[in-house]
Structures are given as C-alpha cells and as structure tokens.
C-alpha positions in Angstrom: 101.1 102.6 66.7 103.4 102.9 69.7 102.5 100.2 72.3 104.1 102.2 75.1 101.9 105.2 74.4 98.8 102.9 74.5 99.7 101.1 77.7 98.3 103.6 80.2 95.0 103.5 78.4 94.8 99.7 78.4 95.8 99.5 82.1 93.3 102.2 82.9 90.5 100.3 81.1 91.3 97.1 83.1 91.4 99.0 86.4 88.0 100.6 85.6 86.5 97.3 84.6 87.7 95.7 87.8 86.3 98.5 89.9 83.0 98.2 88.1 82.9 94.4 88.6 83.7 94.8 92.3 80.9 97.3 92.8 78.5 95.1 90.9 79.3 92.2 93.2 78.9 94.3 96.4 76.7 92.7 99.0 73.5 94.3 100.4 74.7 94.1 104.0 77.9 94.8 105.9 78.1 92.8 109.1 80.5 93.2 112.0 80.4 90.4 114.6 82.7 90.0 117.6 83.0 87.8 120.6 85.3 88.9 123.5 86.4 86.9 126.5 88.9 88.1 129.2 91.8 86.6 127.2 90.7 86.4 123.6 88.7 88.1 120.9 87.4 87.0 117.5 85.8 89.1 114.8 84.0 88.1 111.6 82.5 90.0 108.6 79.7 89.3 106.2 79.5 86.0 104.4 76.6 84.5 102.3 74.6 81.4 102.1 74.1 79.1 100.3 76.0 77.1 101.3 74.8 77.3 104.9 78.3 77.4 106.3 79.3 80.2 103.9 82.5 80.6 101.9 85.0 81.7 104.5 86.5 79.8 107.5 85.0 80.9 110.8 87.3 82.6 113.4 87.6 81.0 116.8 87.4 82.6 120.2 88.5 80.7 123.4 87.1 81.2 126.9 86.7 79.3 130.2 83.4 78.2 131.6 81.8 80.9 133.6 83.9 83.7 132.3 82.2 86.9 131.2 81.7 87.2 127.4 80.6 90.0 125.2 78.7 89.4 122.0 78.4 92.4 119.7 77.2 92.9 116.2 76.3 95.7 113.7 74.2 94.8 110.6 74.2 97.6 108.1 72.5 98.0 104.7 74.8 98.8 101.8 72.1 98.7 99.2 71.9 102.1 97.5 68.6 101.8 95.6 65.5 100.9 97.6 64.3 100.1 101.1 64.6 96.4 101.8 61.4 95.6 103.8 60.6 93.2 106.5 64.2 91.8 106.9 64.6 89.6 109.9 68.0 89.8 111.6 68.4 86.8 114.0 71.3 86.1 116.3 72.0 83.1 118.4 74.6 81.1 120.3 74.1 77.3 119.8 76.1 74.2 120.7 77.8 72.5 117.8 79.9 69.3 117.6 83.2 70.8 116.5 84.8 74.1 115.3 84.5 74.7 111.6 81.7 72.1 111.1 79.8 72.7 107.9 76.3 71.9 109.3 74.6 74.8 111.0 72.9 73.6 114.2 69.1 73.4 113.8 67.2 76.4 114.9 64.9 74.2 117.1 67.7 73.2 119.4 67.8 75.2 122.7 70.3 78.0 122.1 72.4 79.5 124.8 71.3 82.9 123.7 69.1 84.2 120.9 67.1 87.2 119.7 65.7 88.8 116.5 64.7 92.1 114.9 62.4 92.6 112.0 62.8 95.9 110.2 63.0 97.9 107.0 66.5 98.8 105.9 66.6 102.2 104.2 69.2 102.6 101.4 72.8 102.9 102.8 71.6 104.0 106.2 69.5 101.1 107.8 71.4 99.7 110.7 70.7 97.5 113.7 73.2 96.4 116.4 73.5 94.6 119.7 75.9 94.4 122.6 75.1 91.5 125.0 77.0 90.4 128.1 76.7 86.7 128.9 78.4 83.6 130.4 78.4 80.0 129.3 78.8 77.5 132.2 78.9 74.3 130.0 82.2 73.4 128.3 81.9 72.7 124.6 81.9 74.3 121.2 79.3 76.9 120.2 78.4 78.6 117.0 77.8 82.4 117.4 75.9 83.6 114.4 73.9 86.6 113.2 71.9 86.2 110.0 69.4 87.7 107.7 66.1 86.2 106.5 63.9 87.6 103.8 66.6 90.0 102.5 64.9 90.2 99.1 67.7 88.3 97.4 68.7 84.9 96.1 71.0 84.4 99.1 71.1 85.4 102.8 73.8 87.2 104.7 75.5 86.2 107.9 78.6 86.4 110.1 79.7 83.6 112.4 82.3 82.7 115.0 83.1 79.4 116.7 83.4 79.8 120.5 85.3 77.2 122.4 84.5 77.0 126.2 87.1 75.1 128.1 
C-alpha cells in the first residue's frame, strides 16, 4: 500500500474529527462585552464557571474618575436544539481589591451599576443586549461582569473586564 496515496485520507479524517470535536464543545452562549472610556477600550468574550473567575485572563480598561464610560454587551444563544427557558442574565459593576483577582465580589455588596433580564432563549436566535452610559467618581478597581444563571447546564457563562479608575 502506498503511504503517500493514503495520506490525504488520513489528514482528512483528522481534520473532520477535529471539527466534530470543536462543534461538540461549543458553548450555549456567545457573549460580547465591552467597556469604553475616552482613552481606552477593553472587550471580552464568553468564559465559563466553575471556576468563578473563569479560564481566561480578564482584559483591563483604564479611565479617570468622573470620565464618561460606556458599558455594552450582547448575550446570544448558540444552542441549536431547544429553547433554554428562564435564563437570568445579570450584569454588574462592583469594586474589587485588584485586577485579575480570582474571587468574584459578593453579589450583596453595593454595586456601582447592576441589572438583570430573565428570558427564554430560542435556538440560535435568542439575544439580549444593553448599552449603558455611566461615570464612576471613586478611584479604585472594579469588576464589570455579565453572567448567566439557570442556563440549564452544568456550568454558567459570563464575560468580565477589570476597570481601573485613576
């Protein structure tokens, strides 16, 4: 048997297996989160918990106290099969001790901004988003996070950015 003649088939089989595995690992939600200040912008995509801080390092956005900020996100269902019902999508901006900290600030602490939506996400079309203008007067480090709750899965989905107010 000629190995060179079989090589395209073997490579093709590995590529197909890789594409199938990537599709099988696809997450249920696509998340696009951004924070924009007059001189900086950070964007983050979907991550999963556990662990609470996720698997990817958080991007950092810098701003000065009192400057206008824009928080924006889109939370979109990628799940192709069924409607995912009663999913809570929560967003908040909360003070934290330092950039990149692994502990997520407790939900009970007074956030600088927060809100939530509860909705059914239809297959591949369910989407919710927000664009909010805000200002933070107090210097410090803040966690900007949008997250799912009750996503009918063994893990939850989120995107997060560290915001440094100087």
